[in-house]
Structure formats: C-alpha cells, structure tokens
C-alpha positions as CSV (number, residue, x, y, z in Angstrom):
1,M,-39.2,-1.2,80.5
2,S,-35.8,-0.7,82.4
3,Q,-34.0,2.7,81.5
4,T,-30.9,0.4,81.5
5,A,-32.4,-2.3,78.8
6,P,-30.9,-0.5,75.7
7,A,-27.6,-0.7,77.4
8,E,-28.0,-4.3,78.4
9,S,-29.0,-5.1,74.8
10,V,-25.9,-3.7,73.7
11,L,-23.5,-5.2,75.9
12,R,-25.3,-8.6,75.7
13,G,-24.8,-8.5,71.7
14,C,-21.2,-7.4,71.7
15,V,-20.8,-10.6,74.0
16,F,-22.2,-12.8,71.3
17,A,-20.3,-10.7,68.6
18,G,-17.1,-11.6,70.1
19,V,-16.1,-8.3,71.7
20,R,-13.6,-8.9,74.7
21,E,-12.0,-5.3,74.5
22,Y,-13.6,-2.0,75.1
23,V,-12.0,1.6,75.0
24,V,-14.3,3.7,77.1
25,C,-14.7,7.5,77.0
26,A,-16.9,7.8,80.0
27,G,-19.4,10.4,80.8
28,A,-22.7,10.6,82.6
29,R,-24.7,9.9,79.5
30,N,-23.1,6.5,79.0
31,A,-22.8,5.5,82.6
32,A,-25.5,2.5,81.8
33,I,-22.8,0.8,79.5
34,V,-19.5,2.0,81.4
35,L,-20.2,0.9,84.9
36,P,-21.2,-2.5,84.0
37,L,-18.3,-3.1,82.2
38,L,-15.9,-2.1,85.0
39,K,-17.4,-4.9,87.3
40,Q,-16.8,-7.6,84.8
41,D,-13.4,-9.5,84.8
42,K,-14.0,-11.3,81.5
43,F,-13.1,-8.3,79.6
44,R,-10.3,-5.9,79.1
45,V,-11.2,-2.0,79.5
46,Y,-9.3,0.8,78.7
47,H,-10.2,4.2,79.2
48,H,-9.6,7.7,77.5
49,F,-10.4,11.1,78.0
50,E,-10.0,11.8,74.1
51,E,-12.4,10.2,71.7
52,R,-10.6,10.8,68.6
53,C,-7.3,9.2,70.4
54,A,-9.6,6.4,71.7
55,G,-10.9,5.5,68.3
56,F,-7.7,4.9,66.9
57,F,-6.2,3.1,69.9
58,A,-9.5,0.7,69.6
59,M,-8.5,0.4,65.7
60,G,-5.1,-0.5,66.8
61,R,-6.3,-3.3,69.2
62,V,-8.4,-4.7,66.3
63,K,-5.1,-4.5,64.1
64,Q,-3.2,-6.6,66.7
65,S,-5.7,-8.9,68.1
66,R,-7.4,-9.8,64.9
67,Q,-10.8,-9.3,67.0
68,P,-13.5,-6.9,67.3
69,V,-13.1,-4.0,69.7
70,A,-15.5,-1.5,71.1
71,V,-14.9,2.0,71.4
72,V,-17.6,3.6,73.9
73,T,-18.6,7.6,74.0
74,T,-21.2,9.7,75.3
75,S,-23.4,11.8,73.1
76,G,-23.0,15.0,71.1
77,T,-19.8,16.0,69.4
78,A,-17.9,13.5,71.7
79,A,-19.4,10.7,69.0
80,A,-18.5,12.8,66.0
81,E,-14.8,12.7,67.2
82,L,-14.9,9.1,66.0
83,L,-15.2,9.7,62.4
84,P,-11.4,9.8,61.4
85,A,-10.8,6.3,62.9
86,I,-14.4,4.8,61.5
87,I,-13.0,6.1,57.9
88,E,-9.6,4.5,58.4
89,S,-11.2,1.2,59.8
90,H,-13.7,1.2,56.7
91,Y,-10.9,1.5,54.0
92,Q,-8.8,-1.3,56.1
93,G,-11.7,-3.8,56.4
94,L,-11.7,-3.8,60.5
95,P,-14.2,-4.7,62.7
96,L,-14.3,-1.7,64.8
97,V,-17.5,-1.6,67.0
98,V,-18.8,1.9,67.7
99,I,-20.9,2.5,70.7
100,T,-22.3,6.0,71.0
101,A,-24.8,7.1,73.9
102,D,-27.6,9.3,72.8
103,R,-30.5,11.2,74.5
104,P,-33.8,9.8,74.2
105,L,-35.8,9.9,70.8
106,A,-37.8,13.1,72.2
107,Y,-34.8,15.4,72.1
108,R,-34.3,14.6,68.2
109,G,-34.2,17.9,66.3
110,T,-34.4,20.2,69.2
111,G,-31.1,21.6,70.0
112,A,-31.0,20.5,73.6
113,P,-27.6,20.2,75.0
114,Q,-25.9,17.3,74.1
115,A,-28.5,16.3,71.4
116,I,-27.1,16.1,67.8
117,E,-28.5,14.1,65.0
118,Q,-26.3,10.9,65.6
119,V,-28.1,8.2,63.7
120,G,-26.7,8.3,60.4
121,L,-23.7,10.3,61.2
122,F,-21.0,8.1,59.9
123,G,-22.8,7.5,56.5
124,G,-21.4,4.8,54.4
125,Y,-18.2,4.4,56.3
126,V,-20.2,2.0,58.6
127,E,-21.6,-1.4,57.7
128,S,-24.7,-0.8,59.6
129,C,-26.1,1.9,61.9
130,V,-28.6,0.8,64.8
131,D,-30.5,3.1,66.7
132,V,-31.0,1.2,70.0
133,V,-34.0,2.1,71.8
134,D,-35.0,-1.4,73.4
135,G,-33.5,-4.9,73.3
136,S,-33.3,-5.3,69.8
137,V,-29.5,-5.9,68.8
138,E,-28.4,-9.0,70.9
139,R,-28.1,-11.0,67.5
140,I,-25.7,-8.2,65.9
141,S,-23.2,-11.1,65.1
142,E,-25.7,-13.0,62.8
143,T,-25.7,-10.0,60.1
144,W,-22.5,-8.3,60.9
145,S,-19.9,-8.9,58.2
146,R,-16.8,-8.2,60.5
147,T,-15.3,-6.6,57.4
148,S,-16.2,-2.9,58.3
149,P,-16.9,-0.9,61.5
150,I,-20.7,-0.7,63.0
151,H,-22.5,1.9,64.6
152,L,-24.6,1.2,67.6
153,N,-26.4,4.4,68.7
154,V,-27.8,3.8,72.3
155,C,-30.4,6.0,73.4
156,L,-30.7,6.5,77.3
157,E,-32.3,8.2,79.9
158,E,-30.7,10.4,82.7
159,P,-28.8,8.2,84.9
160,V,-31.1,6.9,87.9
161,G,-28.7,4.8,90.0
162,D,-29.3,1.3,88.5
163,E,-26.8,1.7,85.7
164,E,-24.6,-1.3,87.3
165,N,-27.6,-3.8,87.3
166,V,-27.2,-4.9,83.8
167,R,-27.9,-8.7,83.1
168,W,-25.3,-10.6,81.3
169,P,-25.4,-13.9,79.6
170,E,-25.0,-16.8,81.9
171,S,-21.9,-18.0,79.9
172,L,-19.5,-15.4,78.5
173,S,-17.5,-18.2,76.6
174,G,-20.6,-19.7,74.9
175,E,-21.7,-18.1,71.5
176,V,-18.8,-16.2,70.4
177,M,-17.0,-15.5,66.9
178,P,-13.6,-17.4,66.1
179,A,-10.6,-16.1,67.6
180,D,-9.3,-14.8,64.6
181,V,-11.1,-12.5,62.0
182,G,-9.6,-14.1,59.4
183,S,-8.8,-13.5,55.6
184,A,-10.0,-14.7,52.2
185,L,-6.9,-13.8,50.5
186,P,-5.1,-17.4,50.6
187,Q,-8.2,-18.7,48.6
188,V,-8.4,-15.8,46.3
189,L,-4.9,-16.7,45.0
190,G,-6.1,-20.0,43.4
191,N,-8.3,-17.9,41.0
192,Q,-8.4,-19.0,37.3
193,K,-8.0,-15.2,36.0
194,L,-5.2,-14.5,38.3
195,Q,-3.3,-17.5,37.2
196,Q,-3.7,-16.3,33.4
197,F,-2.3,-12.8,34.2
198,C,0.5,-14.1,35.6
199,E,1.7,-17.2,33.2
200,D,3.6,-14.8,31.2
201,N,5.8,-12.9,33.8
202,E,7.9,-10.8,31.0
203,G,7.0,-7.3,31.7
204,L,5.2,-8.1,35.1
205,L,5.8,-6.0,38.0
206,V,4.2,-7.3,41.5
207,M,3.3,-4.3,44.0
208,A,2.7,-5.6,47.4
209,G,0.8,-3.2,49.6
210,P,-0.1,-3.7,53.5
211,L,-1.0,-7.3,54.3
212,P,-1.5,-9.0,57.7
213,V,1.1,-11.4,59.1
214,C,-1.5,-14.5,58.8
215,D,-1.3,-14.3,55.0
216,L,2.4,-14.3,54.4
217,T,2.9,-18.0,54.1
218,S,0.2,-18.4,51.4
219,V,1.3,-15.1,49.4
220,E,5.0,-16.2,49.7
221,S,4.6,-19.4,48.2
222,F,2.2,-17.8,45.5
223,L,4.9,-15.2,44.6
224,Q,7.5,-18.0,44.3
225,K,5.5,-19.3,41.5
226,V,4.9,-16.3,39.8
227,G,8.9,-15.4,39.9
228,A,8.1,-11.7,38.8
229,Q,10.0,-8.8,40.4
230,I,8.4,-7.3,43.4
231,L,8.2,-3.8,44.9
232,A,7.1,-4.4,48.3
233,D,5.9,-2.0,50.6
234,A,7.2,-2.2,54.3
235,A,3.9,-2.6,55.5
236,S,3.6,-5.8,53.2
237,N,5.9,-7.8,55.7
238,L,7.5,-9.2,52.3
239,R,10.6,-7.1,52.1
240,E,12.5,-9.3,54.1
241,L,11.1,-12.9,53.4
242,G,14.0,-15.4,52.5
243,G,12.0,-17.4,50.0
244,I,11.4,-14.4,47.8
245,S,14.5,-12.3,48.4
246,D,15.9,-12.5,45.1
247,L,12.8,-11.2,43.6
248,V,12.3,-8.1,45.9
249,I,13.5,-4.7,44.0
250,Q,16.0,-3.0,46.3
251,G,16.3,0.7,45.5
252,G,12.9,1.8,45.7
253,E,10.9,3.3,42.4
254,R,14.0,4.7,40.8
255,A,14.8,1.3,40.1
256,L,11.8,0.8,37.7
257,K,13.5,3.3,35.2
258,R,15.6,0.4,34.3
259,R,12.5,-2.1,33.7
260,R,9.9,-2.4,31.3
261,V,6.6,-2.7,32.9
262,T,3.8,-4.0,31.0
263,K,1.5,-5.0,33.6
264,V,1.2,-4.5,37.5
265,L,-0.3,-7.4,39.9
266,R,-0.9,-5.4,43.4
267,I,-1.5,-7.8,46.3
268,G,-2.8,-6.3,49.7
269,G,-3.8,-2.9,50.4
270,V,-3.1,0.2,48.7
271,P,0.9,0.7,48.2
272,S,2.7,3.9,49.4
273,F,4.7,3.7,46.0
274,R,4.1,6.8,44.0
275,F,4.5,4.5,40.7
276,W,1.0,3.2,41.9
277,R,-0.8,6.8,41.4
278,D,1.0,7.3,38.2
279,L,-0.6,4.1,36.8
280,E,-3.7,6.5,36.8
281,S,-2.5,7.8,33.6
282,R,-0.6,4.7,32.4
283,T,-3.1,2.9,30.3
284,D,-0.7,1.2,28.5
285,I,0.0,-1.0,31.6
286,E,-2.6,-3.7,32.7
287,V,-3.6,-3.9,36.4
288,M,-5.0,-6.2,38.4
289,S,-5.1,-6.3,42.1
290,V,-5.8,-9.1,44.4
291,L,-7.9,-8.5,47.4
292,S,-9.1,-10.3,50.5
293,G,-11.7,-7.6,50.5
294,G,-11.6,-3.7,50.1
295,F,-11.2,-1.3,47.0
296,S,-9.4,-1.2,43.9
297,G,-7.3,1.8,45.0
298,I,-7.5,3.1,41.5
299,A,-10.0,5.4,39.6
300,R,-8.8,3.8,36.1
301,E,-10.0,0.6,34.5
302,S,-8.5,-2.4,36.3
303,V,-9.4,-6.0,37.6
304,C,-10.2,-7.0,40.9
305,I,-10.1,-10.5,42.0
306,P,-11.8,-12.0,43.4
307,D,-14.9,-12.2,41.2
308,E,-15.0,-15.9,40.7
309,W,-12.8,-18.1,43.0
310,G,-11.1,-21.2,41.8
311,E,-8.4,-23.9,43.2
312,S,-6.1,-25.4,40.6
313,A,-2.4,-26.1,40.4
314,W,-0.2,-24.0,38.1
315,R,3.5,-24.2,37.2
316,A,6.0,-22.6,39.2
317,V,8.8,-20.5,37.3
318,P,12.2,-22.3,37.2
319,E,14.7,-21.1,39.8
320,K,17.3,-20.4,37.3
321,E,15.0,-18.1,35.2
322,R,13.7,-16.4,38.6
323,R,17.3,-15.8,39.2
324,S,17.7,-14.3,35.7
325,L,15.1,-11.8,36.6
326,K,16.6,-10.6,39.5
327,A,18.5,-6.7,39.1
328,N,19.6,-5.1,42.3
329,D,19.8,-1.4,42.4
330,G,20.6,-1.4,46.1
331,G,24.2,-0.9,45.4
332,D,24.0,2.8,44.0
333,L,21.5,3.7,46.9
334,T,24.0,2.1,49.7
335,G,26.9,4.2,48.5
336,I,24.8,7.4,48.5
337,L,23.8,6.5,51.9
338,E,26.8,6.3,53.2
339,K,28.0,9.3,51.6
340,F,25.5,11.3,53.5
341,S,25.3,9.7,56.6
342,R,23.5,12.4,58.4
343,S,20.9,12.7,55.8
344,E,17.3,11.5,56.8
345,P,17.2,8.2,54.9
346,S,20.7,7.2,56.0
347,L,19.5,7.5,59.6
348,I,16.6,5.3,58.7
349,R,19.1,3.0,57.2
350,E,20.8,2.8,60.4
351,L,17.7,2.8,62.6
352,S,16.6,-0.3,60.7
353,K,19.9,-1.9,61.6
354,V,19.7,-1.6,65.3
355,I,16.1,-2.0,66.3
356,P,15.9,-5.3,68.2
357,Q,15.3,-8.2,65.9
358,G,11.4,-9.4,66.1
359,A,10.0,-5.9,66.9
360,S,6.8,-4.7,65.8
361,I,7.2,-1.5,63.8
362,F,4.5,0.8,63.1
363,L,5.5,3.1,60.0
364,G,3.8,6.7,60.1
365,N,2.4,8.0,56.8
366,S,3.5,10.4,54.4
367,L,7.6,10.7,54.3
368,A,8.3,8.1,56.9
369,V,7.0,5.0,55.2
370,R,8.4,6.2,51.9
371,E,12.0,6.8,53.2
372,W,11.7,3.3,55.3
373,N,10.7,1.6,51.9
374,L,13.6,3.0,50.2
375,A,16.4,3.1,52.7
376,A,15.5,0.4,55.4
377,T,18.0,-2.8,55.5
378,F,16.6,-6.0,53.7
379,E,18.2,-8.0,55.8
380,S,15.9,-10.4,57.9
381,R,15.4,-8.9,61.0
382,H,12.1,-10.7,61.6
383,F,10.1,-7.5,62.0
384,T,6.2,-7.4,61.8
385,Y,5.0,-4.2,60.1
386,N,1.7,-2.0,60.7
387,A,0.6,1.0,59.1
388,N,-2.5,3.0,58.6
389,R,-2.9,2.7,54.7
390,G,-6.5,2.9,54.1
391,A,-7.2,6.7,54.0
392,N,-3.6,7.5,54.2
393,G,-4.0,10.4,56.8
394,I,-1.5,11.3,59.3
395,D,-3.8,11.6,62.2
396,G,-4.4,9.2,65.0
397,I,-0.8,7.5,64.2
398,V,0.4,7.5,67.7
399,S,-3.0,6.4,69.3
400,T,-3.1,3.4,66.8
401,F,0.6,2.4,67.2
402,L,0.0,2.4,70.8
403,G,-3.2,0.0,70.4
404,V,-0.9,-2.5,68.5
405,A,1.9,-2.3,71.1
406,A,-0.4,-3.1,73.6
407,G,0.1,-6.8,72.6
408,E,3.7,-6.6,71.6
409,P,6.7,-6.9,74.0
410,E,8.9,-4.5,71.8
411,A,7.2,-1.8,69.6
412,W,8.5,0.9,67.6
413,L,7.0,3.6,65.9
414,V,8.7,5.6,63.0
415,C,6.8,9.0,62.3
416,G,7.1,12.5,61.2
417,D,7.2,15.5,63.3
418,L,3.6,16.8,62.1
419,T,2.2,13.3,62.6
420,A,3.3,13.4,66.6
421,L,2.0,16.7,66.8
422,Y,-1.3,15.6,65.4
423,D,-1.5,13.1,68.1
424,L,-0.2,14.8,71.2
425,A,-2.9,13.2,73.5
426,G,-2.1,9.8,72.3
427,P,0.6,8.9,74.9
428,W,-1.9,9.6,77.6
429,I,-3.2,5.5,77.8
430,A,0.4,4.4,77.8
431,D,0.2,3.6,81.7
432,Q,-2.6,1.3,81.2
433,L,-0.7,-1.1,78.6
434,P,0.8,-4.3,79.6
435,S,4.7,-4.4,80.5
436,G,6.8,-4.0,77.2
437,R,9.2,-1.6,75.5
438,R,7.8,1.3,73.4
439,R,9.5,3.7,71.4
440,I,8.4,6.5,69.4
441,V,11.0,7.7,66.6
442,V,10.1,11.3,65.4
443,L,11.6,12.4,62.3
444,N,11.9,16.1,63.2
445,N,12.7,17.9,60.1
446,G,11.0,21.1,60.7
447,G,7.6,20.5,58.8
448,G,6.1,18.5,56.2
449,R,9.3,18.0,53.9
450,I,7.7,15.5,51.5
451,F,6.3,18.7,50.0
452,D,9.8,19.9,48.9
453,R,10.0,17.0,46.7
454,L,6.5,17.2,44.8
455,P,6.7,19.1,41.4
456,A,3.7,21.1,42.4
457,F,5.5,22.8,45.3
458,S,9.3,22.5,44.4
459,S,9.2,25.6,42.5
460,A,7.3,27.6,44.8
461,D,8.5,30.7,46.5
462,S,9.8,30.4,50.0
463,E,6.5,31.9,51.9
464,A,4.5,29.4,49.8
465,R,6.7,26.4,50.9
466,R,6.8,27.5,54.4
467,V,2.9,27.4,54.4
468,V,2.2,24.3,52.8
469,G,5.1,22.7,54.5
470,N,3.8,24.0,58.1
471,D,7.3,24.9,58.9
472,H,8.0,24.9,62.7
473,R,10.5,24.9,65.3
474,H,9.2,22.8,67.9
475,E,11.0,20.0,69.6
476,F,9.7,17.1,71.6
477,T,11.4,17.1,74.9
478,H,8.5,18.7,76.8
479,W,6.1,16.2,75.1
480,A,7.7,13.3,76.3
481,Q,8.3,14.7,79.8
482,M,4.4,15.6,80.1
483,W,3.6,11.7,79.9
484,G,6.6,10.7,81.8
485,W,8.5,9.3,78.8
486,K,12.3,9.2,78.5
487,H,13.5,11.8,75.7
488,V,16.6,11.3,73.4
489,S,17.6,13.5,70.8
490,V,19.7,12.2,67.9
491,T,21.7,13.5,65.0
492,H,24.1,10.7,64.1
493,A,24.2,6.9,63.7
494,E,26.0,6.3,67.1
495,G,23.1,8.2,68.9
496,L,20.7,5.7,67.6
497,A,22.5,2.9,69.0
498,S,22.8,4.4,72.4
499,A,19.1,5.0,72.4
500,V,18.2,1.4,71.7
501,E,20.4,0.2,74.4
502,A,18.3,2.4,76.9
503,S,16.0,0.1,79.4
504,D,13.6,2.7,80.0
505,P,10.1,1.2,79.1
506,H,9.0,4.2,77.2
507,I,11.2,6.6,75.2
508,V,10.6,9.1,72.6
509,I,13.5,9.4,70.1
510,E,13.7,12.6,68.3
511,V,16.0,12.3,65.3
512,C,17.2,15.4,63.8
513,P,18.8,15.0,60.4
514,D,21.0,17.4,58.7
515,P,19.0,19.3,56.2
516,E,21.6,20.0,53.9
517,Q,22.9,16.3,53.6
518,T,19.0,15.3,53.3
519,D,18.7,17.6,50.1
520,M,21.9,16.5,48.7
521,F,21.1,12.9,49.2
522,W,17.7,13.3,47.1
523,K,19.4,15.3,44.4
524,E,22.2,12.6,44.0
525,W,19.8,9.8,44.4
526,E,17.3,11.2,41.6
527,A,20.3,11.7,39.4
528,V,21.2,8.0,39.2
C-alpha cells in the first residue's frame, strides 16, 4: 500500500462530506495532506503557523459559511492545541473537521519524538474519532451528523517524495452535502408542548440566545404569535427586528425587577444574561428551552424541545393585547448614558450608532457582550451578530471573528482587552482574507473589570481585586503595528465617528473609557 494512502483516503472523504475550505498548519508529518491541497483549485486553503488560532479561525468559517471546514495539523502537541476550538464547536453544534497527522501505530506508547496518544485526545467533544491507517474513511459523510466536530487521526510514514500524487475523485462536484448545514428550529416551533406552554403569556418571559440568521423569519413569526416580552441577547439577531420591536425589553435585566416572571421560554443558544444563571435557584419559575440541537444550558429541572415534533396552527395574541404588555425601561438608561458620556456603556451606545449599517458584528465574551446587550441602540441597523457562546470562553475570539469576517465586506469585533491579549497571533492570517473592511474594537479598561461588579469580589481588598482582575497597563498600538493594522485611540464619542470614517482596510480601535464615569454609571444604573 502507498505510504500516502491514509492521506488520500481522508482527503477523498472530505470531498464527499462537502468540505471546500481547509486551514492548514503545515509540517513535515502532514505533507501528504497539505501538498495535494495546494495543487487543487477547487478548494480554499488558508494557512497559519499557530494551531490554536487556526482551529478558531476554521470554526469562524463554519459559522459564516454554514458548511463544514477542516483544520489540519501535524502530530504531537500541535494536535492538542485544537482542543479549545473543538470544545467551543461542540457546544455550538458546528461541523468542524479535525485532521491530525500522526506517526505510525508502532510508535504508540514509546515516547518517541512527536508521538503522543492522539486517538481519543478530544474525548466526548467530537462525534467520532477515526484512526486512519488505510483507505477506510471515504464515506464519513454517511454516518456523520454534521452537528458536532469529528476527528480524523491520520497515521503517516516519514515523507518520501510522492506526497503530491494523491488521487482525487474524478468529479469534485458530485456527491456532496447540501450547501447549507441548515437548522431544525423552524420545525421545532410547531411542537405541541411548546404551544401549550405559550398559550397563557401572563408572566411569560422569552429569553433569546444566539440564533443563526437563517432562523430569524420563523422565530420572528413565532414570537409575534406568542406576544410575550422578550429579553434578547444581541447574538440572537432579534433586538432590532421591526416585527417584534414592541415586545423586546429595553433596559436589560434591571427591567425585570418591574415584572412578574412565572415562566421562561428560551429560544436559541444559552443567553449571556445573569438572569439565566439565577434560574438555577429559582425553582418557582418554569423553564422550557427550544433548541435546534445542543444542551439545556441549566443544571436544574427544565423541559427541552424537541422531544416530539408537531405541526398545527394556533392563535396569535391580538395586536392590542401585545401592545399593552409593552413596558420600555430604556428611558432611564438613555438619561444615565448621556450623563456619563465617557463611560464604557455610553461609548458602546455611540459605537452601535456609527458602525455602518449592514455590518457583521462579533461580540466578545464577558463584559463586551453584556454591555452591548444593555446599551447598544435598538434602532434597526441591519446588523448581523455572532458570538462564541458555547463554552463562553474569551480565548480564540479574534481568530473566530476573522474566520467570520473572511466572508463579509464590513466586519467588526467588539471585545475586551484581556480577550485581545489572549489571541495576539490571530491577525496573522488577515492578509489571506478576501478584500473587505475589518475593525477590531478593544475596550481597554485595564483588566477584567467584570469582576469588580460580581458580589464575590466587590468587597475584596485591592490586592485580591488586582490579581482576580488581571490588572495591567498595556496598550495596543504596537500589536496593531506588528500586523500592519492602523491603530486609533478613542476616549470620547467624536473619536469613534472619526475612526469609522477611516478608509484603511484593517484598523484596531482602542477605546479607553473613563474609569470614574464608568463606576458612576453602574452605581446610578443599579440604583434605578
């Protein structure tokens, strides 16, 4: 058997599974996989020197393209670097294809160079792990659900010079998966138990987590029928939809203090709101989650749909009844934002107003997504949103954003300073992307300021708060310069407008809020 047979089998299997994009971290061990890819004109091949970034970038391409994307590494710890992106893909239900080169079977357990135990390395976070030693995986598309990552571990001999002679299928456009991964959510919305849960919307709160754009029409129509108040995460893409604008709560979670909530319907991914976590101990509130796949997102007893799908029509809440449910708590918020115009939430509000309409926006975890949920404008700006809300980590955010941005003409990332520091190598791949405007907005408040507002740490002494918050004095001028990006520093709303007008293709916009105004904003807002 040819020494390249395992590589040939994997690549042919990927063709049949519909993989058209590859992110490769090249090395001698995976030459039999990488070199044939570089000779094909049917695929888009990106390359990266850092496996962790490559994994998240590939995941971003899956999120934007709605198609499976493969990331290719060499052996040893290079493979292990993919674990964070695999975990995130697992919890988001994304079809990431992980191809790791490995040494032949005889090296297992020997401790030889670049020989670690790669089979089973990713545990339950992959749908399957296939140890490829011959031509056994060409039909992976027949068993793979495409709702979770898969791991193909390819055992390869030392390169011998025939690595470019891999045989491909005669037609690369024949047996492939549909262009869109798709979603089952529109069908789930007809479930009988779901309809019964929503029949009485008195005390019902809808919490909307991350949703793909392809589901918005069905979800909007469903929520119009339900007629209940909606606490919408920005990543749900529902905040600014005109058909349900009278139902969307403005003013964030503080507005819930004025509402009696007896049951919660969650639609989409796990929301970023603190109220969702508080439901763990609020057993007096019924919880139902509507999923197109995935996890309940809560440890207490709750009901997940689907369990049995059904299709039947049901009554819509009359328009006048819907209107009577509306209570807008955004007025108090607007006044406080205007009062503290250089606070972090106020600068977020201004940023949301000046980003060009129709832009793709990626929200970083921790404080960035929460402040956007609270303070961003509810005007219809036709934005599309993405976020990594699977495992809720701050790692790989820059790389995932760039993966999404590769398919967008205007793309913006809004993240915190620690998030940016966590992914400093991410922009390395930017020069390989198609033309477009990319903006990384770094909210530099000198550390993890979200901890200052958590009860467990708010009363801690200054040293403890410094350690927990990872306080720092770093700024991002040299980071931008290292990758050839323009750098703009902003401290007030007028500076944001100027930064938006810049024509440079790639810009890092470092937003430095006034810490005193930010503290005063939160104190006044929490007292409302």
